[in-house]
C-alpha atoms as a printed R data frame, in Angstrom:
    type eleno elety resid chain resno      x       y       z
1   ATOM     1    CA   MET     A     1 41.007 170.847 138.837
2   ATOM     2    CA   THR     A     2 39.284 167.881 140.439
3   ATOM     3    CA   GLU     A     3 39.042 166.885 144.071
4   ATOM     4    CA   ASP     A     4 38.481 163.549 145.747
5   ATOM     5    CA   ARG     A     5 36.516 164.444 148.871
6   ATOM     6    CA   ARG     A     6 37.748 161.484 150.901
7   ATOM     7    CA   GLY     A     7 41.409 162.274 150.490
8   ATOM     8    CA   ARG     A     8 41.033 165.852 149.248
9   ATOM     9    CA   VAL     A     9 43.455 165.126 146.414
10  ATOM    10    CA   GLU     A    10 43.542 167.799 143.725
11  ATOM    11    CA   VAL     A    11 44.507 166.965 140.153
12  ATOM    12    CA   GLU     A    12 44.996 169.355 137.261
13  ATOM    13    CA   ILE     A    13 46.696 169.397 133.873
14  ATOM    14    CA   GLY     A    14 49.883 171.462 133.909
15  ATOM    15    CA   GLN     A    15 50.754 173.952 131.164
16  ATOM    16    CA   LYS     A    16 54.510 173.294 130.984
17  ATOM    17    CA   ARG     A    17 56.333 170.864 128.744
18  ATOM    18    CA   VAL     A    18 57.879 168.292 131.082
19  ATOM    19    CA   ARG     A    19 60.701 165.944 130.123
20  ATOM    20    CA   VAL     A    20 62.201 163.173 132.219
21  ATOM    21    CA   TYR     A    21 65.642 161.638 131.680
22  ATOM    22    CA   LEU     A    22 67.549 158.707 133.128
23  ATOM    23    CA   ARG     A    23 71.274 159.413 132.787
24  ATOM    24    CA   GLY     A    24 70.696 161.273 129.532
25  ATOM    25    CA   LYS     A    25 68.144 158.857 128.036
26  ATOM    26    CA   LEU     A    26 64.628 160.209 127.463
27  ATOM    27    CA   VAL     A    27 62.044 158.522 129.696
28  ATOM    28    CA   ALA     A    28 59.046 160.794 129.084
29  ATOM    29    CA   ASP     A    29 58.141 163.929 127.138
30  ATOM    30    CA   THR     A    30 54.720 165.445 127.758
31  ATOM    31    CA   LEU     A    31 52.809 168.634 127.079
32  ATOM    32    CA   ARG     A    32 50.022 167.533 129.441
33  ATOM    33    CA   PRO     A    33 51.631 166.604 132.771
34  ATOM    34    CA   LEU     A    34 49.286 165.911 135.649
35  ATOM    35    CA   LEU     A    35 49.897 167.908 138.818
36  ATOM    36    CA   VAL     A    36 48.671 165.865 141.791
37  ATOM    37    CA   TRP     A    37 48.607 167.345 145.303
38  ATOM    38    CA   GLU     A    38 49.258 164.187 147.294
39  ATOM    39    CA   ILE     A    39 50.173 166.275 150.330
40  ATOM    40    CA   PRO     A    40 48.918 169.837 150.887
41  ATOM    41    CA   TYR     A    41 52.205 171.702 150.463
42  ATOM    42    CA   TYR     A    42 53.254 170.922 146.898
43  ATOM    43    CA   PRO     A    43 52.296 168.761 143.894
44  ATOM    44    CA   THR     A    44 53.967 165.810 142.219
45  ATOM    45    CA   TYR     A    45 53.936 164.922 138.535
46  ATOM    46    CA   TYR     A    46 52.123 162.055 136.850
47  ATOM    47    CA   VAL     A    47 52.919 161.434 133.170
48  ATOM    48    CA   PRO     A    48 50.310 160.216 130.643
49  ATOM    49    CA   LEU     A    49 51.184 156.712 129.435
50  ATOM    50    CA   THR     A    50 51.014 157.900 125.837
51  ATOM    51    CA   ASP     A    51 53.953 160.246 126.543
52  ATOM    52    CA   LEU     A    52 56.175 157.596 128.128
53  ATOM    53    CA   ARG     A    53 59.283 156.677 126.096
54  ATOM    54    CA   ALA     A    54 60.524 153.921 128.408
55  ATOM    55    CA   ASP     A    55 59.347 150.403 129.260
56  ATOM    56    CA   LEU     A    56 57.687 149.507 132.550
57  ATOM    57    CA   ASP     A    57 58.502 146.097 134.043
58  ATOM    58    CA   PRO     A    58 56.191 144.937 136.885
59  ATOM    59    CA   ASN     A    59 58.241 144.259 140.015
60  ATOM    60    CA   GLY     A    60 55.591 142.652 142.229
61  ATOM    61    CA   ILE     A    61 55.386 145.591 144.640
62  ATOM    62    CA   THR     A    62 51.953 146.897 145.598
63  ATOM    63    CA   GLU     A    63 50.901 149.868 147.712
64  ATOM    64    CA   HIS     A    64 47.564 151.178 148.949
65  ATOM    65    CA   SER     A    65 46.462 154.782 149.240
66  ATOM    66    CA   PRO     A    66 43.094 155.709 150.822
67  ATOM    67    CA   SER     A    67 42.550 158.370 148.160
68  ATOM    68    CA   HIS     A    68 44.369 156.865 145.138
69  ATOM    69    CA   GLY     A    69 43.497 153.174 145.507
70  ATOM    70    CA   ASP     A    70 45.854 150.250 144.959
71  ATOM    71    CA   ALA     A    71 49.143 150.868 143.170
72  ATOM    72    CA   THR     A    72 51.269 148.493 141.109
73  ATOM    73    CA   GLY     A    73 55.028 149.014 141.187
74  ATOM    74    CA   TYR     A    74 57.313 148.965 138.160
75  ATOM    75    CA   ASP     A    75 60.965 149.177 137.253
76  ATOM    76    CA   VAL     A    76 61.719 151.652 134.482
77  ATOM    77    CA   ARG     A    77 63.842 150.463 131.549
78  ATOM    78    CA   VAL     A    78 65.196 152.625 128.719
79  ATOM    79    CA   GLU     A    79 68.024 151.937 126.248
80  ATOM    80    CA   GLY     A    80 69.852 149.489 128.490
81  ATOM    81    CA   LEU     A    81 69.437 151.576 131.643
82  ATOM    82    CA   ARG     A    82 67.209 150.660 134.546
83  ATOM    83    CA   ALA     A    83 65.651 152.445 137.526
84  ATOM    84    CA   ASP     A    84 64.357 149.858 139.977
85  ATOM    85    CA   GLY     A    85 61.068 150.618 141.705
86  ATOM    86    CA   ALA     A    86 60.863 154.073 140.148
87  ATOM    87    CA   ALA     A    87 57.275 153.969 138.859
88  ATOM    88    CA   LEU     A    88 53.768 153.419 140.197
89  ATOM    89    CA   ARG     A    89 50.455 153.013 138.424
90  ATOM    90    CA   TYR     A    90 46.970 153.211 139.945
91  ATOM    91    CA   LEU     A    91 45.120 151.022 137.467
92  ATOM    92    CA   ASP     A    92 41.742 151.128 139.250
93  ATOM    93    CA   SER     A    93 42.030 154.486 140.992
94  ATOM    94    CA   PRO     A    94 38.835 156.315 142.026
95  ATOM    95    CA   LEU     A    95 40.644 159.352 140.577
96  ATOM    96    CA   ALA     A    96 39.879 158.775 136.898
97  ATOM    97    CA   GLU     A    97 42.770 160.952 135.685
98  ATOM    98    CA   LEU     A    98 45.364 158.633 137.261
99  ATOM    99    CA   LYS     A    99 44.254 155.426 135.535
100 ATOM   100    CA   ASP     A   100 46.122 156.187 132.310
101 ATOM   101    CA   ALA     A   101 49.116 157.887 133.924
102 ATOM   102    CA   VAL     A   102 52.309 156.813 135.667
103 ATOM   103    CA   ARG     A   103 53.925 158.305 138.743
104 ATOM   104    CA   LEU     A   104 57.688 158.526 138.200
105 ATOM   105    CA   ASP     A   105 59.907 158.965 141.250
106 ATOM   106    CA   ILE     A   106 61.299 162.487 140.997
107 ATOM   107    CA   ALA     A   107 64.508 161.521 142.842
108 ATOM   108    CA   ALA     A   108 65.314 158.726 140.384
109 ATOM   109    CA   PHE     A   109 65.407 160.920 137.277
110 ATOM   110    CA   ASP     A   110 66.405 164.316 135.925
111 ATOM   111    CA   TRP     A   111 63.336 166.490 135.376
112 ATOM   112    CA   PHE     A   112 62.933 169.532 133.150
113 ATOM   113    CA   GLU     A   113 60.114 172.042 133.018
114 ATOM   114    CA   GLU     A   114 60.485 173.476 129.520
115 ATOM   115    CA   ASP     A   115 64.318 173.725 129.248
116 ATOM   116    CA   GLU     A   116 65.066 174.377 132.922
117 ATOM   117    CA   GLN     A   117 65.859 171.611 135.385
118 ATOM   118    CA   VAL     A   118 63.616 171.328 138.423
119 ATOM   119    CA   PHE     A   119 64.596 169.723 141.718
120 ATOM   120    CA   VAL     A   120 62.793 168.182 144.716
121 ATOM   121    CA   HIS     A   121 59.248 168.605 143.378
122 ATOM   122    CA   PRO     A   122 57.376 170.501 140.658
123 ATOM   123    CA   ARG     A   123 56.913 174.205 141.140
124 ATOM   124    CA   ASP     A   124 53.423 174.847 142.460
125 ATOM   125    CA   PRO     A   125 51.559 177.129 140.011
126 ATOM   126    CA   TYR     A   126 49.694 178.621 142.977
127 ATOM   127    CA   SER     A   127 52.814 179.488 144.982
128 ATOM   128    CA   ARG     A   128 54.759 182.701 144.591
129 ATOM   129    CA   VAL     A   129 58.094 183.853 146.002
130 ATOM   130    CA   ASP     A   130 58.732 187.595 146.391
131 ATOM   131    CA   ILE     A   131 62.011 188.923 147.810
132 ATOM   132    CA   LEU     A   132 61.977 192.557 148.871
133 ATOM   133    CA   GLY     A   133 64.759 194.750 150.197
134 ATOM   134    CA   SER     A   134 63.789 196.490 153.434
135 ATOM   135    CA   SER     A   135 65.068 198.950 156.028
136 ATOM   136    CA   ARG     A   136 63.041 197.435 158.864
137 ATOM   137    CA   HIS     A   137 64.919 196.620 162.054
138 ATOM   138    CA   VAL     A   138 65.204 192.872 162.602
139 ATOM   139    CA   ARG     A   139 66.683 191.492 165.809
140 ATOM   140    CA   VAL     A   140 66.963 187.775 166.521
141 ATOM   141    CA   GLU     A   141 67.174 186.355 170.047
142 ATOM   142    CA   ILE     A   142 67.871 182.802 171.174
143 ATOM   143    CA   ASP     A   143 67.549 182.046 174.886
144 ATOM   144    CA   GLY     A   144 67.615 185.780 175.585
145 ATOM   145    CA   VAL     A   145 70.864 186.388 173.659
146 ATOM   146    CA   THR     A   146 70.888 188.598 170.561
147 ATOM   147    CA   VAL     A   147 72.366 186.551 167.726
148 ATOM   148    CA   ALA     A   148 71.569 188.918 164.850
149 ATOM   149    CA   ASP     A   149 70.706 192.608 164.528
150 ATOM   150    CA   SER     A   150 70.111 194.202 161.142
151 ATOM   151    CA   HIS     A   151 68.575 197.265 159.493
152 ATOM   152    CA   SER     A   152 68.982 195.881 155.962
153 ATOM   153    CA   PRO     A   153 67.105 192.580 155.697
154 ATOM   154    CA   ARG     A   154 65.817 191.008 152.536
155 ATOM   155    CA   ILE     A   155 62.339 189.711 153.307
156 ATOM   156    CA   LEU     A   156 61.190 186.618 151.437
157 ATOM   157    CA   PHE     A   157 57.439 186.131 151.090
158 ATOM   158    CA   GLU     A   158 56.446 182.631 149.963
159 ATOM   159    CA   THR     A   159 52.852 181.494 149.590
160 ATOM   160    CA   GLY     A   160 51.736 179.429 152.564
161 ATOM   161    CA   LEU     A   161 54.844 180.053 154.696
162 ATOM   162    CA   PRO     A   162 55.858 182.742 157.207
163 ATOM   163    CA   ALA     A   163 57.838 185.723 155.957
164 ATOM   164    CA   ARG     A   164 61.566 184.947 156.174
165 ATOM   165    CA   TYR     A   165 64.180 187.519 157.131
166 ATOM   166    CA   TYR     A   166 67.492 187.083 155.308
167 ATOM   167    CA   LEU     A   167 70.278 189.027 156.997
168 ATOM   168    CA   PRO     A   168 73.826 190.069 156.014
169 ATOM   169    CA   LEU     A   169 76.444 187.917 157.719
170 ATOM   170    CA   THR     A   170 78.062 191.088 159.092
171 ATOM   171    CA   ASP     A   171 74.879 191.537 161.173
172 ATOM   172    CA   VAL     A   172 75.005 187.983 162.583
173 ATOM   173    CA   ARG     A   173 76.984 186.693 165.599
174 ATOM   174    CA   MET     A   174 79.049 184.319 163.492
175 ATOM   175    CA   ASP     A   175 81.133 183.421 166.563
176 ATOM   176    CA   LEU     A   176 78.072 181.517 167.851
177 ATOM   177    CA   LEU     A   177 77.532 179.559 164.637
178 ATOM   178    CA   THR     A   178 79.089 176.227 163.672
179 ATOM   179    CA   PRO     A   179 78.578 174.524 160.294
180 ATOM   180    CA   SER     A   180 76.117 171.646 160.133
181 ATOM   181    CA   ASP     A   181 76.240 168.641 157.826
182 ATOM   182    CA   THR     A   182 72.624 169.314 156.843
183 ATOM   183    CA   HIS     A   183 71.712 170.431 153.336
184 ATOM   184    CA   THR     A   184 68.233 170.824 151.873
185 ATOM   185    CA   SER     A   185 66.948 171.668 148.413
186 ATOM   186    CA   CYS     A   186 64.068 173.827 147.239
187 ATOM   187    CA   PRO     A   187 62.718 174.065 143.671
188 ATOM   188    CA   TYR     A   188 62.395 177.851 144.033
189 ATOM   189    CA   LYS     A   189 65.605 178.757 145.861
190 ATOM   190    CA   GLY     A   190 68.164 175.999 145.376
191 ATOM   191    CA   THR     A   191 70.351 174.194 147.925
192 ATOM   192    CA   ALA     A   192 70.698 175.506 151.472
193 ATOM   193    CA   ASP     A   193 73.571 174.916 153.896
194 ATOM   194    CA   TYR     A   194 72.848 174.994 157.630
195 ATOM   195    CA   TRP     A   195 74.471 176.167 160.838
196 ATOM   196    CA   ASN     A   196 73.964 175.235 164.459
197 ATOM   197    CA   VAL     A   197 73.892 177.992 167.071
198 ATOM   198    CA   ARG     A   198 75.430 177.548 170.525
199 ATOM   199    CA   VAL     A   199 74.113 179.796 173.292
200 ATOM   200    CA   GLY     A   200 75.607 179.004 176.673
201 ATOM   201    CA   ASP     A   201 75.558 175.255 177.114
202 ATOM   202    CA   THR     A   202 72.780 174.691 174.597
203 ATOM   203    CA   GLU     A   203 73.344 173.930 170.941
204 ATOM   204    CA   HIS     A   204 70.408 174.661 168.648
205 ATOM   205    CA   ILE     A   205 70.660 172.328 165.679
206 ATOM   206    CA   ASP     A   206 70.030 173.477 162.091
207 ATOM   207    CA   ILE     A   207 68.316 176.670 163.158
208 ATOM   208    CA   VAL     A   208 69.847 178.987 160.552
209 ATOM   209    CA   TRP     A   209 70.561 178.497 156.849
210 ATOM   210    CA   ILE     A   210 72.154 180.172 153.838
211 ATOM   211    CA   TYR     A   211 71.758 179.873 150.066
212 ATOM   212    CA   ARG     A   212 75.272 180.479 148.777
213 ATOM   213    CA   THR     A   213 74.367 179.983 145.093
214 ATOM   214    CA   PRO     A   214 70.575 180.206 144.825
215 ATOM   215    CA   LEU     A   215 68.584 179.645 141.659
216 ATOM   216    CA   PRO     A   216 68.334 182.691 139.367
217 ATOM   217    CA   GLU     A   217 64.892 183.780 140.578
218 ATOM   218    CA   SER     A   218 66.136 183.904 144.189
219 ATOM   219    CA   GLN     A   219 69.490 185.646 143.701
220 ATOM   220    CA   LYS     A   220 68.495 188.414 146.111
221 ATOM   221    CA   VAL     A   221 69.079 186.106 149.101
222 ATOM   222    CA   ALA     A   222 72.505 184.868 147.985
223 ATOM   223    CA   GLY     A   223 74.953 184.796 150.882
224 ATOM   224    CA   LEU     A   224 72.422 185.918 153.504
225 ATOM   225    CA   ALA     A   225 71.522 184.093 156.733
226 ATOM   226    CA   CYS     A   226 67.976 183.204 157.749
227 ATOM   227    CA   PHE     A   227 66.720 181.938 161.111
228 ATOM   228    CA   TYR     A   228 63.668 179.735 161.628
229 ATOM   229    CA   ASN     A   229 61.217 182.225 163.104
230 ATOM   230    CA   GLU     A   230 59.269 179.202 164.365
231 ATOM   231    CA   LYS     A   231 62.198 178.439 166.726
232 ATOM   232    CA   VAL     A   232 63.706 181.808 167.688
233 ATOM   233    CA   ASP     A   233 62.428 185.144 168.971
234 ATOM   234    CA   ILE     A   234 62.314 187.795 166.265
235 ATOM   235    CA   TYR     A   235 61.805 191.474 167.049
236 ATOM   236    CA   LEU     A   236 60.572 193.520 164.100
237 ATOM   237    CA   ASP     A   237 60.972 197.277 164.610
238 ATOM   238    CA   GLY     A   238 61.219 196.569 168.326
239 ATOM   239    CA   VAL     A   239 58.064 194.428 168.517
240 ATOM   240    CA   ARG     A   240 58.427 190.759 169.400
241 ATOM   241    CA   GLN     A   241 56.715 188.611 166.774
242 ATOM   242    CA   ASP     A   242 54.607 185.580 167.603
243 ATOM   243    CA   ARG     A   243 56.263 182.348 166.570
244 ATOM   244    CA   PRO     A   244 54.336 181.156 163.497
245 ATOM   245    CA   GLN     A   245 52.906 177.690 163.018
246 ATOM   246    CA   SER     A   246 54.128 175.973 159.864
247 ATOM   247    CA   PRO     A   247 55.330 172.562 158.651
248 ATOM   248    CA   PHE     A   248 58.712 173.530 160.201
249 ATOM   249    CA   SER     A   249 57.401 174.287 163.701
């Protein structure tokens, strides 16, 4: 792993085979993907140029990064298909590893780690998700009103984030919840649907979520509701927990 002290950008060679497709056409196939922590919470992939199977057409776009240097933008072309503005190269980067690599936009392509598709961003090799059944008493309050009360939570422990308490819907005041149009995706858990919670005259937007069909490694939370403990009051075995600070605070 290397680190640029100005931008504190970490770079390391991943151990997984990574393939990238554009509507079924192979764009890249590498056994040496670069994991680059451009923001602290998760990495992105850079692909060595030697493992690129598509053509890069300069599009005249340039960007500047204090840690990466100046970037040149490209459209990606493969077998008659095109992804406009889907690639960047840092030709003179102070990070030597990036000079002979290309950053492909993860949203523009289908990505596979080995033979399993990955969404949103690469899985961080230093992050772990553990889901444990528990008999601890979890009570959730919003504006002084109990909105959930359970003795059978599943507790999800994820590196770098607060413990999350996933609760059976039978232990949640579903009469206070209304569906939201918000959906988010996670490379470890899958796609989450959200609810708003109305307490009195106040509606709390997107404060609780559910993974109805989570990814295989997170099946234990399927169909359970979870509240942002950054935004509600959670009592654990009768003791009010401090609201944690996190990227979701």
